[in-house]
C-alpha positions as CSV (number, residue, x, y, z in Angstrom):
1,M,98.2,103.2,125.5
2,K,101.8,104.6,125.5
3,P,104.4,102.7,123.4
4,H,106.6,100.7,125.8
5,V,110.4,100.9,125.2
6,L,112.8,98.4,126.8
7,L,116.1,100.3,127.3
8,V,119.1,98.0,127.7
9,E,122.1,100.2,128.8
10,D,124.8,99.5,131.4
11,E,125.7,103.2,132.0
12,A,123.2,104.1,134.7
13,G,123.6,107.9,134.3
14,L,123.0,107.8,130.6
15,A,120.1,105.3,131.0
16,H,118.4,107.6,133.5
17,V,118.8,110.7,131.3
18,L,117.5,108.9,128.2
19,G,114.7,107.1,130.0
20,D,113.5,110.3,131.6
21,Y,113.5,112.1,128.2
22,L,111.5,109.3,126.6
23,Q,109.0,109.2,129.4
24,A,108.5,113.0,129.1
25,D,108.1,112.5,125.3
26,G,105.2,110.0,125.8
27,F,106.8,106.6,126.2
28,D,106.7,104.0,129.0
29,V,110.3,102.9,129.7
30,T,111.7,99.8,131.3
31,W,115.4,99.8,132.0
32,R,117.7,96.8,132.3
33,E,121.4,97.1,132.9
34,R,122.5,93.7,131.6
35,G,121.6,91.7,128.6
36,A,120.6,88.5,130.5
37,D,118.2,90.5,132.6
38,A,116.7,92.0,129.5
39,L,116.2,88.6,127.9
40,Q,114.6,87.3,131.1
41,W,112.3,90.3,131.3
42,L,111.2,89.7,127.7
43,S,110.3,86.1,128.4
44,G,107.4,87.2,130.5
45,N,106.7,90.8,129.3
46,A,106.0,92.7,126.1
47,A,107.6,95.8,124.7
48,D,107.0,97.7,121.6
49,L,110.7,98.4,120.9
50,M,114.1,97.7,122.3
51,L,116.9,100.3,122.6
52,L,120.0,98.1,122.8
53,D,123.5,99.2,123.8
54,L,126.1,97.0,122.1
55,G,128.8,97.3,124.8
56,L,127.1,95.5,127.7
57,P,129.3,93.8,130.3
58,D,127.7,90.3,130.2
59,L,126.5,89.6,126.7
60,P,127.5,91.2,123.4
61,G,124.7,93.4,122.0
62,M,124.9,91.5,118.7
63,E,124.2,88.2,120.5
64,I,121.2,89.7,122.3
65,C,119.9,91.0,119.0
66,R,120.3,87.5,117.4
67,R,118.4,85.8,120.3
68,V,115.6,88.3,120.3
69,R,115.2,88.2,116.5
70,A,115.2,84.4,116.5
71,R,111.9,84.4,118.5
72,S,110.2,87.7,117.8
73,A,109.9,90.6,115.4
74,L,110.4,93.1,118.2
75,P,111.9,96.3,116.7
76,I,115.5,96.9,117.8
77,I,117.5,100.1,117.7
78,M,121.2,99.6,118.5
79,L,123.1,102.2,120.5
80,S,126.9,102.1,120.2
81,G,130.0,104.2,120.6
82,R,131.4,102.3,117.6
83,S,129.7,103.9,114.7
84,S,131.9,102.9,111.7
85,E,130.2,101.7,108.6
86,I,131.1,98.0,109.3
87,D,129.6,98.3,112.8
88,R,126.4,99.7,111.3
89,V,126.2,97.0,108.6
90,L,126.8,94.2,111.1
91,G,124.1,95.6,113.3
92,L,121.5,95.8,110.6
93,E,122.5,92.4,109.2
94,T,122.1,90.9,112.6
95,G,118.5,92.0,112.7
96,A,118.5,95.6,114.0
97,D,116.0,98.0,112.6
98,D,118.2,101.1,113.1
99,F,121.6,102.1,114.5
100,V,122.4,105.2,116.4
101,G,126.0,106.1,117.2
102,K,127.1,107.7,120.5
103,P,127.2,110.4,121.5
104,Y,123.7,111.0,120.4
105,S,121.0,113.6,120.6
106,L,118.1,112.7,122.9
107,R,115.7,114.3,120.5
108,E,117.2,112.2,117.6
109,V,116.8,108.9,119.6
110,A,113.2,109.7,120.3
111,A,112.6,110.6,116.6
112,R,114.2,107.3,115.5
113,V,112.0,105.4,118.0
114,R,108.9,107.0,116.5
115,T,110.0,106.4,113.0
116,V,110.7,102.7,113.6
117,L,107.3,102.2,115.4
118,R,105.5,104.0,112.6
119,R,107.2,101.8,110.0
120,Q,106.3,98.7,111.8
121,R,102.6,99.7,112.1
122,S,102.5,100.5,108.3
123,F,103.6,96.9,107.5
124,A,101.3,95.2,110.1
125,P,98.8,92.8,108.5
126,A,95.2,94.1,108.4
127,E,92.9,92.4,110.8
128,A,90.9,89.7,109.1
129,R,87.2,90.4,108.7
130,A,84.8,87.7,109.8
131,P,82.4,86.5,107.1
132,E,78.9,87.9,107.4
133,I,76.2,85.3,108.0
134,S,72.5,86.0,107.5
135,F,69.2,84.0,107.7
136,D,66.4,84.4,105.3
137,D,63.3,83.0,107.1
138,N,61.1,83.5,104.1
139,A,63.2,81.4,101.7
140,C,64.7,79.3,104.5
141,R,68.2,80.0,103.3
142,V,71.5,80.9,105.0
143,W,73.8,83.4,103.3
144,I,77.5,83.8,104.0
145,D,79.0,86.8,102.4
146,G,76.2,86.8,99.9
147,A,76.6,83.1,99.0
148,D,73.9,80.5,99.6
149,A,75.1,77.8,102.0
150,A,72.7,75.3,100.3
151,L,71.1,73.9,103.4
152,T,68.1,71.6,103.2
153,L,64.9,72.7,104.9
154,I,65.5,70.5,107.9
155,E,69.1,71.7,108.2
156,Y,68.0,75.3,108.0
157,Q,65.4,74.9,110.7
158,L,67.9,73.1,113.0
159,L,70.6,75.8,112.5
160,R,68.0,78.6,112.9
161,Q,66.7,77.1,116.1
162,M,70.3,77.2,117.6
163,A,71.1,80.6,116.1
164,Q,68.2,82.3,117.8
165,R,69.9,81.6,121.1
166,P,73.6,82.2,120.4
167,G,76.0,80.7,123.0
168,F,73.2,78.7,124.6
169,L,73.7,75.0,125.0
170,M,70.9,73.0,123.5
171,S,70.5,69.3,124.2
172,R,69.7,66.8,121.4
173,A,66.3,66.3,123.1
174,Q,65.6,70.0,122.9
175,L,66.6,70.1,119.3
176,M,64.4,67.1,118.5
177,D,61.4,68.7,120.3
178,G,61.8,71.9,118.4
179,M,62.2,70.1,115.0
180,Y,59.8,67.2,115.1
181,N,56.5,68.2,116.8
182,D,54.4,65.9,114.6
183,G,54.9,62.8,116.7
184,R,57.4,61.0,114.5
185,I,60.1,59.0,116.2
186,V,63.7,60.1,115.6
187,T,66.9,59.3,117.4
188,E,69.7,61.5,118.7
189,R,71.8,60.1,115.8
190,T,69.4,61.8,113.4
191,I,70.3,65.2,115.0
192,D,74.0,64.3,114.9
193,S,73.8,63.4,111.2
194,H,72.1,66.8,110.4
195,I,74.7,68.7,112.4
196,K,77.5,67.0,110.6
197,K,76.1,68.0,107.2
198,I,75.4,71.6,108.4
199,R,79.0,71.9,109.6
200,Q,80.4,70.6,106.3
201,K,78.4,73.1,104.3
202,L,79.2,76.0,106.6
203,T,82.9,75.2,106.6
204,L,82.8,75.0,102.8
205,A,81.2,78.5,102.6
206,A,83.4,80.0,105.4
207,P,86.6,78.0,106.1
208,S,87.9,80.5,108.6
209,M,84.8,80.2,110.9
210,R,83.1,77.7,113.1
211,Y,79.4,78.2,113.9
212,V,78.2,74.9,115.5
213,H,80.1,73.6,118.5
214,S,79.8,70.3,120.3
215,V,79.7,70.1,124.1
216,Y,80.6,66.6,125.3
217,G,77.6,65.0,127.0
218,G,75.6,68.2,126.6
219,G,74.6,68.8,123.0
220,Y,75.3,71.7,120.7
221,R,75.6,75.5,120.8
222,Y,75.7,78.1,118.0
223,E,78.4,80.7,118.2
224,A,80.3,82.4,115.4
225,L,84.0,82.0,116.3
226,P,87.3,81.9,114.3
227,A,88.3,78.4,113.3
């Protein structure tokens, strides 16, 4: 998927030239002429980076930068005909990731965009890995990332029965039939009590995951999902 750049520039001719260059260089570009329109667009759409002209007719670029930065980490490169040191410092302190003075080279702007996007990706947090759960039917044990969840035999059998049909809703009656086929009399509360203990032990072993889910009026289902 191409990186999406939101270009906020009130000079239509300049915006078209820069937008066409970026598109030819492998970017998707959305152009907005006014700051308010850009903020409105961002409220319902996503961009990978904003190119923001400071001299807009409706809202100061610095103010737009503050508003965007207050609600997101969207990378922002400021474009301005004012390129003194104080302007650059103010822009960066407001929350911009880079500052390019006008007149600028189209090639330089594209290079700055790639650099900022590359920098952002390098600091992005690594995707969390889900704990690995495994069943040992010989020993009747559940292992989560190599650690024993310490289930009792009944708890293991109950969880295993559900795990053999992941995502499938099982009623308490079905669970009782599968667990107690020796004619003993048990109630639905017995199943609920075992499920509660199973959940406690699995949560202790894998706090970031939920394995057993209640369905109101229906029963329980097994599915490994983030907590």
